[in-house]
C-alpha positions, 0 to 999 in steps of 0.5 A: 500500500502507498506510504503517502498520498503522493506514492502511486501503486504500480498495478500489474494491470494490462488491457488492450481495451482499457487504460488504468485511471486509478486503483486501490489495493484490497489485499496483498498477501503472499503470492496474491494481490487483489485490487479495485480499479477504475479503468477507461475505454481507449476508444470512448472517453465516456465509458468507465468501468470499475473492475476487481482484479486478482493477480497471482505471483508466478515464477518462470525461467529467465532466458537471459539469466542462465536458467535463474527464476524470475517472478511476475504477476499474472491475472487470475480473476477479474470482475467488472461493474459496467453500470451503477445498477449492477453495483447497487445490486451487489452492494445491497446484497452484501449489506443485507447479508452482513447485517443479518449475519447470514455469512457466518 
């Protein structure tokens, strides 16, 4: 997580269709990193999407380092919200379940 407000996290987000506007880490433990991101369409400046991304740290042999291993973040899962309505349904459901302890 950023130590101060001016420090920006370097998310391993990659897309041919969207570029990253901003993000916030939810959890970064061990080999897993989960974050919520705000991304914008490359072709339509008015189209923004909220995405929950999960990456896993993986290893591979580095061909330039005589077989030594190097690490990289690979996307494991992604969930996007393309409208306020889909977010509202999810938010309402979670708030209801938490308030009634249905998740215990």
